[in-house]
TORVEX-966324 format. One record per residue (C-alpha): chain; y, z, x; residue in one letter. Coordinates in nm, 4 decimals, always signed. Each point is the difference from the previous one (the first is absolute). Last residue first. Layout:
N
kette = A&y = Y&z = Z&x = X&rest = A
...
//
This chain:
380
kette = A&y = +10.9835&z = +8.2882&x = +10.2004&rest = S
kette = A&y = +0.1318&z = +0.1084&x = +0.3373&rest = P
kette = A&y = +0.2587&z = +0.2803&x = -0.0225&rest = T
kette = A&y = +0.3160&z = -0.0610&x = +0.2016&rest = A
kette = A&y = +0.1697&z = -0.1770&x = -0.2892&rest = P
kette = A&y = -0.0422&z = +0.2889&x = -0.2480&rest = T
kette = A&y = +0.0023&z = -0.1495&x = -0.3493&rest = A
kette = A&y = -0.3693&z = -0.0909&x = -0.0121&rest = L
kette = A&y = -0.1508&z = +0.3257&x = +0.1252&rest = A
kette = A&y = +0.2427&z = +0.2185&x = -0.1955&rest = L
kette = A&y = -0.0727&z = -0.2025&x = -0.3139&rest = Y
kette = A&y = -0.3742&z = +0.0448&x = +0.0570&rest = V
kette = A&y = +0.0361&z = +0.3762&x = +0.0472&rest = A
kette = A&y = +0.1979&z = +0.0249&x = -0.3251&rest = A
kette = A&y = -0.2604&z = -0.2068&x = -0.1868&rest = F
kette = A&y = -0.2753&z = +0.2344&x = +0.1194&rest = D
kette = A&y = +0.2102&z = +0.3029&x = -0.0988&rest = T
kette = A&y = +0.0489&z = -0.1349&x = -0.3527&rest = V
kette = A&y = -0.3685&z = -0.0920&x = -0.0394&rest = A
kette = A&y = -0.1340&z = +0.3306&x = +0.1303&rest = L
kette = A&y = +0.2284&z = +0.2000&x = -0.2292&rest = L
kette = A&y = -0.1093&z = -0.2094&x = -0.2991&rest = E
kette = A&y = -0.3677&z = +0.0340&x = +0.0910&rest = A
kette = A&y = +0.0444&z = +0.3768&x = +0.0259&rest = L
kette = A&y = +0.1264&z = +0.0129&x = -0.3565&rest = S
kette = A&y = -0.2872&z = -0.2167&x = -0.1239&rest = E
kette = A&y = -0.2576&z = +0.2165&x = +0.1802&rest = L
kette = A&y = +0.1422&z = +0.3161&x = -0.1501&rest = E
kette = A&y = -0.0134&z = -0.1250&x = -0.3566&rest = G
kette = A&y = +0.2745&z = -0.1606&x = -0.2038&rest = G
kette = A&y = +0.3717&z = +0.0179&x = -0.0583&rest = D
kette = A&y = +0.2477&z = -0.2230&x = +0.1808&rest = G
kette = A&y = +0.2734&z = +0.0691&x = +0.2526&rest = E
kette = A&y = -0.2018&z = +0.1353&x = +0.2904&rest = P
kette = A&y = +0.2032&z = +0.1880&x = +0.2638&rest = E
kette = A&y = +0.2288&z = -0.1045&x = +0.2836&rest = L
kette = A&y = +0.2885&z = +0.1805&x = +0.1621&rest = E
kette = A&y = +0.2106&z = -0.1060&x = +0.2986&rest = S
kette = A&y = +0.1910&z = +0.2791&x = +0.1711&rest = I
kette = A&y = +0.2879&z = -0.0001&x = +0.2480&rest = P
kette = A&y = +0.0231&z = +0.2771&x = +0.2631&rest = T
kette = A&y = +0.3291&z = +0.1893&x = +0.0096&rest = D
kette = A&y = -0.1838&z = +0.3043&x = +0.1373&rest = H
kette = A&y = +0.0432&z = +0.2054&x = -0.3178&rest = G
kette = A&y = -0.0806&z = -0.3199&x = -0.1899&rest = L
kette = A&y = -0.3477&z = +0.0000&x = +0.1470&rest = A
kette = A&y = -0.0723&z = +0.3699&x = -0.0500&rest = L
kette = A&y = +0.1415&z = +0.0065&x = -0.3534&rest = E
kette = A&y = -0.1913&z = -0.3144&x = -0.0992&rest = R
kette = A&y = -0.3276&z = +0.1455&x = +0.1252&rest = A
kette = A&y = +0.0645&z = +0.3331&x = -0.1742&rest = A
kette = A&y = +0.0679&z = -0.1855&x = -0.3261&rest = P
kette = A&y = -0.3179&z = -0.2118&x = +0.0473&rest = A
kette = A&y = -0.2360&z = +0.2951&x = +0.0442&rest = A
kette = A&y = -0.1330&z = -0.0362&x = -0.3524&rest = T
kette = A&y = -0.1844&z = +0.2072&x = -0.2585&rest = L
kette = A&y = -0.0424&z = -0.1718&x = -0.3380&rest = G
kette = A&y = -0.3558&z = +0.1287&x = -0.0267&rest = G
kette = A&y = -0.1389&z = -0.2874&x = +0.2039&rest = S
kette = A&y = +0.2415&z = -0.2208&x = +0.1913&rest = P
kette = A&y = +0.0396&z = -0.3576&x = -0.1334&rest = R
kette = A&y = -0.0158&z = -0.2271&x = +0.3021&rest = D
kette = A&y = +0.2920&z = +0.0111&x = +0.2345&rest = R
kette = A&y = +0.1038&z = -0.1956&x = +0.3049&rest = L
kette = A&y = +0.3157&z = +0.1413&x = +0.1622&rest = L
kette = A&y = +0.1201&z = -0.2211&x = +0.2856&rest = V
kette = A&y = +0.2174&z = +0.2064&x = +0.2345&rest = V
kette = A&y = +0.2119&z = -0.1917&x = +0.2492&rest = R
kette = A&y = +0.0209&z = +0.0862&x = +0.3690&rest = A
kette = A&y = +0.2318&z = -0.2064&x = +0.2188&rest = R
kette = A&y = -0.1082&z = -0.2707&x = +0.2397&rest = L
kette = A&y = +0.2530&z = -0.1024&x = +0.2637&rest = A
kette = A&y = +0.1919&z = -0.3228&x = -0.0555&rest = Q
kette = A&y = -0.1133&z = -0.2899&x = +0.2121&rest = P
kette = A&y = +0.1892&z = -0.0783&x = +0.3214&rest = E
kette = A&y = +0.0304&z = -0.3698&x = +0.0902&rest = E
kette = A&y = +0.1449&z = -0.1347&x = -0.3249&rest = V
kette = A&y = +0.2029&z = +0.2941&x = -0.1341&rest = R
kette = A&y = +0.1372&z = +0.0742&x = +0.3493&rest = D
kette = A&y = +0.0930&z = +0.3686&x = -0.0331&rest = R
kette = A&y = +0.3731&z = +0.0728&x = +0.0427&rest = F
kette = A&y = +0.0357&z = +0.1894&x = -0.3274&rest = F
kette = A&y = -0.2989&z = +0.2151&x = +0.0915&rest = D
kette = A&y = -0.1829&z = +0.0986&x = -0.3143&rest = D
kette = A&y = +0.0268&z = +0.3722&x = -0.0581&rest = P
kette = A&y = -0.2593&z = +0.2085&x = +0.1848&rest = D
kette = A&y = -0.1841&z = +0.2663&x = -0.1981&rest = A
kette = A&y = +0.1556&z = -0.0724&x = -0.3392&rest = G
kette = A&y = -0.2961&z = -0.1740&x = -0.1640&rest = A
kette = A&y = -0.2503&z = +0.2153&x = +0.1860&rest = A
kette = A&y = -0.2301&z = -0.1773&x = +0.2464&rest = L
kette = A&y = +0.1278&z = +0.1982&x = +0.2991&rest = D
kette = A&y = -0.0854&z = +0.3290&x = -0.1666&rest = G
kette = A&y = +0.0886&z = +0.1701&x = -0.3281&rest = A
kette = A&y = -0.2003&z = -0.2111&x = -0.2439&rest = L
kette = A&y = -0.2824&z = -0.0352&x = +0.2506&rest = L
kette = A&y = -0.0236&z = +0.3800&x = +0.0146&rest = V
kette = A&y = -0.0839&z = +0.0122&x = -0.3706&rest = G
kette = A&y = -0.2884&z = -0.2429&x = +0.0306&rest = H
kette = A&y = -0.2957&z = +0.2401&x = +0.0088&rest = A
kette = A&y = +0.1884&z = +0.2904&x = -0.1634&rest = P
kette = A&y = +0.0877&z = -0.2064&x = -0.3101&rest = L
kette = A&y = -0.2987&z = -0.2351&x = +0.0102&rest = A
kette = A&y = -0.2421&z = +0.2816&x = -0.0832&rest = E
kette = A&y = +0.1545&z = +0.0267&x = -0.3496&rest = P
kette = A&y = -0.0567&z = -0.2855&x = -0.0536&rest = L
kette = A&y = -0.2359&z = -0.2490&x = +0.1590&rest = P
kette = A&y = +0.0646&z = -0.1665&x = +0.3380&rest = A
kette = A&y = +0.0636&z = -0.3562&x = +0.1172&rest = A
kette = A&y = +0.1748&z = -0.1225&x = +0.3138&rest = L
kette = A&y = +0.1252&z = -0.3546&x = +0.0497&rest = A
kette = A&y = +0.0196&z = -0.2539&x = +0.2834&rest = P
kette = A&y = +0.0811&z = -0.3627&x = -0.0937&rest = R
kette = A&y = -0.1935&z = -0.3048&x = +0.1231&rest = G
kette = A&y = +0.0416&z = -0.1636&x = -0.3405&rest = A
kette = A&y = -0.3593&z = -0.0828&x = -0.0934&rest = L
kette = A&y = -0.2139&z = +0.2518&x = +0.1869&rest = E
kette = A&y = +0.2577&z = +0.2741&x = +0.0564&rest = A
kette = A&y = +0.1494&z = -0.0089&x = -0.3482&rest = L
kette = A&y = -0.3544&z = -0.0341&x = -0.1355&rest = V
kette = A&y = -0.1113&z = +0.3196&x = +0.1743&rest = A
kette = A&y = +0.3006&z = +0.2016&x = -0.1226&rest = A
kette = A&y = -0.0514&z = -0.1311&x = -0.3543&rest = F
kette = A&y = -0.3711&z = +0.0883&x = +0.0250&rest = R
kette = A&y = +0.0882&z = +0.3579&x = +0.0910&rest = R
kette = A&y = +0.2390&z = +0.0203&x = -0.2929&rest = G
kette = A&y = -0.2573&z = -0.1403&x = -0.2423&rest = V
kette = A&y = -0.2554&z = +0.2447&x = +0.1400&rest = P
kette = A&y = +0.2347&z = +0.2900&x = -0.0921&rest = A
kette = A&y = +0.1022&z = -0.1428&x = -0.3391&rest = A
kette = A&y = -0.3454&z = +0.0630&x = -0.1435&rest = G
kette = A&y = +0.0143&z = +0.3767&x = +0.0414&rest = T
kette = A&y = +0.3604&z = +0.0238&x = -0.1160&rest = G
kette = A&y = +0.3222&z = +0.0156&x = +0.1956&rest = E
kette = A&y = +0.0616&z = -0.2159&x = +0.3040&rest = T
kette = A&y = +0.2603&z = +0.0084&x = +0.2743&rest = W
kette = A&y = +0.0323&z = -0.3205&x = +0.2018&rest = I
kette = A&y = +0.2373&z = +0.0589&x = +0.2898&rest = L
kette = A&y = +0.1171&z = -0.3551&x = +0.0602&rest = P
kette = A&y = +0.1635&z = -0.0606&x = +0.3392&rest = L
kette = A&y = +0.2941&z = -0.2137&x = -0.0966&rest = S
kette = A&y = +0.1733&z = -0.3123&x = +0.1317&rest = D
kette = A&y = -0.0729&z = -0.1731&x = -0.3338&rest = T
kette = A&y = -0.1784&z = +0.2346&x = -0.2397&rest = L
kette = A&y = +0.2535&z = -0.0267&x = -0.2821&rest = E
kette = A&y = -0.0300&z = -0.3813&x = -0.0081&rest = A
kette = A&y = -0.3799&z = +0.0239&x = -0.0302&rest = A
kette = A&y = +0.0290&z = +0.2582&x = -0.2780&rest = L
kette = A&y = +0.2390&z = -0.2224&x = -0.1952&rest = T
kette = A&y = -0.2261&z = -0.3004&x = +0.0518&rest = K
kette = A&y = -0.2954&z = +0.1970&x = -0.1368&rest = A
kette = A&y = +0.1912&z = +0.1485&x = -0.2951&rest = P
kette = A&y = +0.1381&z = -0.3401&x = -0.1145&rest = N
kette = A&y = +0.2989&z = +0.0338&x = -0.2326&rest = S
kette = A&y = +0.2763&z = -0.0012&x = +0.2643&rest = Y
kette = A&y = -0.2114&z = -0.2137&x = +0.2347&rest = T
kette = A&y = -0.0179&z = -0.2995&x = -0.2301&rest = A
kette = A&y = -0.3360&z = -0.0986&x = -0.1518&rest = I
kette = A&y = -0.1254&z = -0.3423&x = +0.1172&rest = A
kette = A&y = -0.1882&z = +0.1542&x = +0.2944&rest = P
kette = A&y = -0.2227&z = +0.2087&x = -0.2305&rest = G
kette = A&y = +0.0340&z = +0.3763&x = -0.0423&rest = C
kette = A&y = +0.0327&z = +0.0337&x = -0.3786&rest = R
kette = A&y = -0.2530&z = -0.2778&x = -0.0732&rest = E
kette = A&y = -0.2341&z = +0.1413&x = +0.2634&rest = A
kette = A&y = +0.0189&z = +0.3380&x = -0.1739&rest = T
kette = A&y = -0.1096&z = -0.1594&x = -0.3276&rest = R
kette = A&y = -0.2949&z = -0.1715&x = +0.1679&rest = D
kette = A&y = -0.1016&z = +0.3201&x = +0.1792&rest = L
kette = A&y = +0.0073&z = +0.1875&x = -0.3311&rest = R
kette = A&y = -0.2238&z = -0.2669&x = -0.1575&rest = D
kette = A&y = -0.2489&z = +0.0249&x = +0.2886&rest = A
kette = A&y = -0.0082&z = +0.3786&x = -0.0332&rest = V
kette = A&y = -0.0616&z = -0.0317&x = -0.3759&rest = A
kette = A&y = -0.2931&z = -0.2357&x = +0.0705&rest = A
kette = A&y = -0.1369&z = +0.2498&x = +0.2523&rest = L
kette = A&y = +0.0225&z = +0.2736&x = -0.2634&rest = T
kette = A&y = -0.1809&z = -0.2089&x = -0.2587&rest = E
kette = A&y = -0.2712&z = -0.0857&x = +0.2529&rest = L
kette = A&y = -0.0760&z = +0.3694&x = +0.0447&rest = P
kette = A&y = +0.1763&z = +0.2083&x = +0.2653&rest = A
kette = A&y = -0.0879&z = +0.3668&x = -0.0400&rest = E
kette = A&y = -0.0978&z = +0.1692&x = +0.3252&rest = L
kette = A&y = -0.3057&z = +0.1200&x = +0.1895&rest = L
kette = A&y = -0.2503&z = -0.1000&x = -0.2686&rest = G
kette = A&y = -0.2216&z = -0.2429&x = +0.1901&rest = V
kette = A&y = +0.1311&z = -0.2939&x = -0.2033&rest = R
kette = A&y = +0.3621&z = +0.1060&x = +0.0360&rest = D
kette = A&y = -0.0557&z = +0.0211&x = +0.3746&rest = L
kette = A&y = -0.1253&z = -0.3593&x = -0.0050&rest = L
kette = A&y = +0.2937&z = -0.1317&x = -0.2005&rest = A
kette = A&y = +0.2378&z = +0.1836&x = +0.2353&rest = V
kette = A&y = -0.1653&z = -0.1627&x = +0.3008&rest = L
kette = A&y = +0.0163&z = -0.3421&x = -0.1656&rest = P
kette = A&y = +0.3753&z = +0.0431&x = -0.0649&rest = T
kette = A&y = +0.1041&z = +0.1396&x = +0.3405&rest = F
kette = A&y = -0.1049&z = -0.2886&x = +0.2225&rest = L
kette = A&y = +0.1608&z = -0.2901&x = -0.1846&rest = S
kette = A&y = +0.2844&z = +0.2289&x = -0.1054&rest = W
kette = A&y = +0.0910&z = +0.0729&x = +0.3619&rest = F
kette = A&y = -0.0342&z = -0.3655&x = +0.0990&rest = A
kette = A&y = +0.2693&z = -0.1044&x = -0.2488&rest = G
kette = A&y = +0.2720&z = +0.1801&x = +0.1947&rest = P
kette = A&y = -0.0552&z = -0.1986&x = +0.3212&rest = G
kette = A&y = -0.3016&z = +0.0177&x = +0.2299&rest = A
kette = A&y = -0.0005&z = -0.3729&x = +0.0737&rest = S
kette = A&y = -0.3672&z = -0.0759&x = +0.0426&rest = L
kette = A&y = -0.1073&z = +0.0599&x = +0.3544&rest = S
kette = A&y = +0.0400&z = -0.1405&x = +0.3507&rest = G
kette = A&y = +0.3738&z = +0.0428&x = +0.0533&rest = E
kette = A&y = +0.0790&z = -0.1472&x = -0.3407&rest = Y
kette = A&y = -0.2565&z = -0.2070&x = -0.1867&rest = L
kette = A&y = +0.1348&z = -0.1500&x = -0.3176&rest = Q
kette = A&y = +0.0377&z = +0.1084&x = -0.3580&rest = E
kette = A&y = +0.1239&z = -0.2747&x = -0.2337&rest = H
kette = A&y = -0.3232&z = -0.0145&x = -0.2019&rest = P
kette = A&y = +0.0118&z = +0.3766&x = -0.0685&rest = A
kette = A&y = -0.2694&z = +0.2461&x = +0.1041&rest = T
kette = A&y = -0.2180&z = +0.2504&x = -0.1825&rest = A
kette = A&y = -0.2338&z = +0.1687&x = +0.2472&rest = M
kette = A&y = -0.3636&z = -0.0764&x = -0.0786&rest = P
kette = A&y = -0.1963&z = +0.3173&x = -0.0878&rest = V
kette = A&y = -0.2950&z = +0.0689&x = +0.2290&rest = A
kette = A&y = -0.2639&z = +0.2508&x = -0.1108&rest = L
kette = A&y = -0.2414&z = +0.1264&x = +0.2624&rest = G
kette = A&y = -0.3706&z = -0.0741&x = +0.0168&rest = H
kette = A&y = -0.0020&z = +0.0031&x = +0.3818&rest = I
kette = A&y = -0.0585&z = -0.3724&x = +0.0579&rest = G
kette = A&y = +0.2419&z = -0.1128&x = -0.2694&rest = D
kette = A&y = +0.2687&z = +0.2237&x = +0.1494&rest = L
kette = A&y = +0.0164&z = -0.2185&x = +0.3112&rest = S
kette = A&y = +0.1299&z = -0.2937&x = -0.2055&rest = E
kette = A&y = +0.3045&z = +0.1944&x = -0.1168&rest = A
kette = A&y = +0.0739&z = +0.1171&x = +0.3545&rest = L
kette = A&y = -0.0363&z = -0.3504&x = +0.1470&rest = P
kette = A&y = +0.2474&z = -0.1399&x = -0.2582&rest = S
kette = A&y = -0.1427&z = -0.2133&x = -0.2790&rest = R
kette = A&y = +0.2548&z = +0.1401&x = -0.2477&rest = Q
kette = A&y = +0.2767&z = +0.2077&x = +0.1489&rest = P
kette = A&y = -0.0793&z = +0.3721&x = -0.0022&rest = A
kette = A&y = -0.0496&z = +0.2882&x = -0.2425&rest = V
kette = A&y = -0.2981&z = +0.1986&x = +0.1230&rest = A
kette = A&y = -0.2440&z = +0.2362&x = -0.1719&rest = V
kette = A&y = -0.2588&z = +0.2064&x = +0.1878&rest = V
kette = A&y = -0.2249&z = +0.2702&x = -0.1466&rest = T
kette = A&y = -0.0958&z = +0.2388&x = +0.2763&rest = C
kette = A&y = -0.3663&z = +0.0318&x = +0.1090&rest = G
kette = A&y = +0.0724&z = +0.0847&x = +0.3620&rest = R
kette = A&y = -0.1424&z = -0.3340&x = +0.1172&rest = R
kette = A&y = +0.2230&z = -0.1773&x = -0.2550&rest = Y
kette = A&y = +0.3052&z = +0.1895&x = +0.1262&rest = A
kette = A&y = -0.0686&z = -0.1148&x = +0.3558&rest = Q
kette = A&y = -0.0357&z = -0.3583&x = -0.1225&rest = E
kette = A&y = +0.3352&z = +0.0247&x = -0.1808&rest = A
kette = A&y = +0.1618&z = +0.1420&x = +0.3136&rest = L
kette = A&y = -0.1430&z = -0.2884&x = +0.2039&rest = L
kette = A&y = +0.1606&z = -0.2463&x = -0.2423&rest = A
kette = A&y = +0.3278&z = +0.1922&x = +0.0300&rest = L
kette = A&y = -0.0113&z = -0.0199&x = +0.3811&rest = G
kette = A&y = -0.0682&z = -0.3726&x = -0.0073&rest = P
kette = A&y = +0.3413&z = -0.0655&x = -0.1587&rest = E
kette = A&y = -0.0163&z = -0.3419&x = -0.1681&rest = T
kette = A&y = +0.0750&z = +0.1167&x = -0.3541&rest = G
kette = A&y = +0.3757&z = -0.0443&x = +0.0232&rest = D
kette = A&y = +0.1801&z = +0.1477&x = -0.3002&rest = T
kette = A&y = -0.2170&z = +0.3090&x = +0.0252&rest = T
kette = A&y = -0.1255&z = +0.2809&x = -0.2203&rest = A
kette = A&y = -0.3245&z = +0.1815&x = +0.0756&rest = I
kette = A&y = -0.1198&z = +0.2670&x = -0.2421&rest = L
kette = A&y = -0.2798&z = +0.2371&x = +0.1058&rest = L
kette = A&y = -0.1548&z = +0.2193&x = -0.2698&rest = L
kette = A&y = -0.1824&z = +0.3257&x = +0.0700&rest = D
kette = A&y = -0.3114&z = +0.1704&x = -0.1332&rest = L
kette = A&y = -0.2317&z = -0.1910&x = +0.2344&rest = S
kette = A&y = +0.1658&z = +0.1267&x = +0.3155&rest = G
kette = A&y = +0.3203&z = +0.0853&x = +0.1817&rest = A
kette = A&y = -0.0144&z = +0.3379&x = +0.1812&rest = W
kette = A&y = +0.0532&z = -0.1368&x = +0.3498&rest = G
kette = A&y = +0.3149&z = -0.1821&x = -0.1043&rest = P
kette = A&y = -0.0384&z = -0.3785&x = +0.0129&rest = L
kette = A&y = +0.1202&z = -0.1882&x = +0.3050&rest = T
kette = A&y = +0.2190&z = -0.3064&x = +0.0449&rest = W
kette = A&y = +0.0496&z = -0.1801&x = +0.3292&rest = R
kette = A&y = +0.2751&z = -0.2575&x = +0.0212&rest = L
kette = A&y = -0.0362&z = -0.3557&x = +0.1249&rest = A
kette = A&y = +0.2552&z = -0.1727&x = +0.2247&rest = G
kette = A&y = -0.2649&z = -0.1372&x = +0.2344&rest = P
kette = A&y = -0.3482&z = +0.1185&x = -0.1058&rest = A
kette = A&y = -0.1030&z = +0.3269&x = +0.1687&rest = P
kette = A&y = +0.1587&z = +0.2112&x = -0.2758&rest = A
kette = A&y = +0.3315&z = +0.1825&x = +0.0407&rest = V
kette = A&y = +0.0474&z = +0.3506&x = -0.1342&rest = G
kette = A&y = -0.0754&z = +0.2242&x = -0.2951&rest = A
kette = A&y = +0.1747&z = -0.2227&x = -0.2517&rest = P
kette = A&y = +0.1223&z = +0.2006&x = -0.2975&rest = R
kette = A&y = -0.1915&z = +0.0992&x = -0.3122&rest = L
kette = A&y = +0.1960&z = +0.0948&x = -0.3105&rest = R
kette = A&y = -0.1622&z = +0.2872&x = -0.1818&rest = T
kette = A&y = -0.0075&z = +0.0356&x = -0.3772&rest = V
kette = A&y = -0.1354&z = +0.3352&x = -0.1127&rest = P
kette = A&y = -0.1408&z = -0.0176&x = -0.3504&rest = A
kette = A&y = +0.1488&z = +0.0834&x = -0.3385&rest = G
kette = A&y = +0.2649&z = +0.2155&x = +0.1695&rest = A
kette = A&y = +0.2669&z = -0.2677&x = -0.0297&rest = G
kette = A&y = -0.1399&z = -0.3454&x = -0.0661&rest = A
kette = A&y = +0.3487&z = -0.1446&x = -0.0478&rest = L
kette = A&y = +0.1364&z = +0.1428&x = +0.3259&rest = A
kette = A&y = -0.3002&z = -0.1124&x = +0.2048&rest = S
kette = A&y = +0.0103&z = -0.3459&x = -0.1560&rest = I
kette = A&y = +0.3678&z = -0.0268&x = +0.0939&rest = L
kette = A&y = -0.0694&z = +0.0750&x = +0.3658&rest = D
kette = A&y = -0.2983&z = -0.2350&x = +0.0206&rest = A
kette = A&y = +0.1978&z = -0.2863&x = -0.1549&rest = A
kette = A&y = +0.2973&z = +0.0643&x = +0.2288&rest = G
kette = A&y = -0.2210&z = -0.0082&x = +0.3086&rest = T
kette = A&y = -0.1695&z = -0.3214&x = -0.1103&rest = A
kette = A&y = +0.3288&z = -0.1787&x = -0.0731&rest = A
kette = A&y = +0.1880&z = +0.1451&x = +0.3000&rest = A
kette = A&y = -0.2577&z = -0.1224&x = +0.2495&rest = G
kette = A&y = -0.3514&z = +0.1109&x = +0.0876&rest = S
kette = A&y = -0.3041&z = +0.0855&x = -0.2063&rest = G
kette = A&y = -0.2379&z = +0.2873&x = -0.0684&rest = A
kette = A&y = -0.0324&z = +0.2261&x = -0.3031&rest = V
kette = A&y = -0.2536&z = +0.2822&x = -0.0335&rest = L
kette = A&y = -0.0659&z = +0.1439&x = -0.3456&rest = V
kette = A&y = -0.1769&z = +0.3358&x = -0.0187&rest = A
kette = A&y = -0.2701&z = +0.1671&x = -0.2078&rest = R
kette = A&y = -0.0343&z = -0.3103&x = -0.2130&rest = P
kette = A&y = +0.0189&z = +0.0508&x = -0.3748&rest = R
kette = A&y = -0.3201&z = -0.0440&x = -0.1940&rest = G
kette = A&y = -0.2989&z = -0.2269&x = -0.0524&rest = E
kette = A&y = +0.2236&z = -0.3074&x = +0.0020&rest = P
kette = A&y = -0.0772&z = -0.2815&x = -0.2411&rest = K
kette = A&y = +0.1871&z = -0.3017&x = +0.1345&rest = L
kette = A&y = +0.0471&z = -0.2824&x = -0.2488&rest = E
kette = A&y = +0.3830&z = -0.0072&x = +0.0171&rest = A
kette = A&y = -0.0149&z = -0.0115&x = +0.3803&rest = I
kette = A&y = -0.2163&z = -0.3114&x = -0.0048&rest = G
kette = A&y = +0.1812&z = -0.2412&x = +0.2302&rest = A
kette = A&y = +0.1279&z = -0.1869&x = -0.3062&rest = E
kette = A&y = +0.1698&z = +0.3165&x = -0.1243&rest = A
kette = A&y = +0.1653&z = +0.0642&x = +0.3347&rest = A
kette = A&y = +0.1114&z = -0.3621&x = +0.0244&rest = H
kette = A&y = +0.1550&z = +0.0257&x = -0.3479&rest = R
kette = A&y = +0.1854&z = +0.3175&x = +0.0964&rest = A
kette = A&y = +0.1257&z = -0.1715&x = +0.3160&rest = A
kette = A&y = +0.1258&z = -0.2978&x = -0.2013&rest = T
kette = A&y = +0.1848&z = +0.2232&x = -0.2465&rest = R
kette = A&y = +0.1484&z = +0.2153&x = +0.2758&rest = V
kette = A&y = +0.1079&z = -0.3114&x = +0.1934&rest = R
kette = A&y = +0.1755&z = -0.1346&x = -0.3093&rest = A
kette = A&y = +0.2018&z = +0.3206&x = -0.0194&rest = G
kette = A&y = +0.0832&z = -0.0136&x = +0.3716&rest = A
kette = A&y = +0.1151&z = -0.3616&x = -0.0253&rest = E
kette = A&y = +0.3692&z = +0.0759&x = +0.0486&rest = A
kette = A&y = -0.0655&z = +0.1984&x = +0.3186&rest = A
kette = A&y = -0.2158&z = -0.2771&x = +0.1471&rest = G
kette = A&y = +0.2565&z = -0.2604&x = -0.1010&rest = R
kette = A&y = +0.2667&z = +0.1961&x = +0.1806&rest = L
kette = A&y = -0.2181&z = +0.0371&x = +0.3097&rest = L
kette = A&y = -0.0894&z = -0.3678&x = +0.0276&rest = G
kette = A&y = -0.0220&z = +0.0161&x = +0.3786&rest = R
kette = A&y = +0.2759&z = -0.2553&x = +0.0627&rest = R
kette = A&y = +0.2467&z = +0.1884&x = -0.2182&rest = D
kette = A&y = +0.3262&z = -0.1115&x = +0.1612&rest = A
kette = A&y = +0.0115&z = -0.3195&x = -0.2054&rest = R
kette = A&y = -0.0703&z = +0.1939&x = -0.3205&rest = A
kette = A&y = +0.2748&z = +0.2487&x = +0.0821&rest = L
kette = A&y = +0.2431&z = -0.2877&x = +0.0536&rest = A
kette = A&y = -0.0918&z = -0.1407&x = -0.3415&rest = E
kette = A&y = +0.0393&z = +0.3379&x = -0.1676&rest = P
kette = A&y = +0.3505&z = +0.0642&x = +0.1451&rest = A
kette = A&y = +0.0975&z = +0.3436&x = -0.1298&rest = D
kette = A&y = -0.1794&z = +0.1925&x = +0.2739&rest = L
kette = A&y = +0.1257&z = -0.2429&x = +0.2628&rest = L
kette = A&y = +0.3564&z = +0.1249&x = -0.0436&rest = S
kette = A&y = -0.1222&z = +0.3457&x = +0.0970&rest = E
kette = A&y = -0.0915&z = -0.1159&x = +0.3516&rest = D
kette = A&y = -0.1563&z = +0.3236&x = +0.1209&rest = L
kette = A&y = +0.0970&z = +0.1060&x = +0.3496&rest = M
//
């Protein structure tokens, strides 16, 4: 159960935050600026592409890399197909994964590798395979990592991952907290802007960093729960199974990333689906054993030894829907018709699509961190 008193105790939160997750979330704006500078220094700004790639392939493991690939796909739209590669099996080396390019991949395609580790031999072999096929290879990885060094021999482009001085190794890799997402995502966006797949010039990245800074001020540990959207969301999700319903093309990958980060950082299960598909997909959950009124809390339950059963809670994440059309009223009607509580989150400020999505990402990242820190059973 969430210790809500801890949410409004900044010093206690700091003591519980042994992985530096809060600092990582607060420094997201600074991480974008550093990552953009690393991308420029690596030579992305000087690239002179001959045209758009036929396809963009993205490889990498963990919530940060997966979320970056997912959001890139949504932002690029129909400009070029963006395909996330998944491990094809286990490689001969102990603990290594085997990655394989699609049979059609060739000289017209672009392979992006994003990793917070950089020691995975399978990704280095994937880069070599792409080089033999004639693919252009770009990797964002920790500086002087084996993967980054291997790209020198195959004429690939390695962009150093932006890290913070306080970051430490955790379970064999750089702490994959909230800041890691922006360290991987920013150089990839800068590259895709350069090849003409989306619009994200330096001015846009600077605006994203500013929006992240402002959101961090609203969601920081010193801001009380009643006026802090991230703490409020964390408190609402205690003892809940979040059903994350998204509206808007960009909000869909934000919802999926929120579900992944809840699992990775807070150890909490969550389900994500876009509207209107979420209504039939999750409708049965609102009427089944997870429904708010399915099985009233047993008065005789031991509050210490027997945890409270999870109950569904809808989290409505909305970007600005095109044409003014929205499925939100139908979503609210379905949830409230089953006595299911709803949490709603949408961007507060004006600005471009990437800025709005950055705000949603920042608030949900902070919420996942607060859940991780304020839940005693969750290791931090």
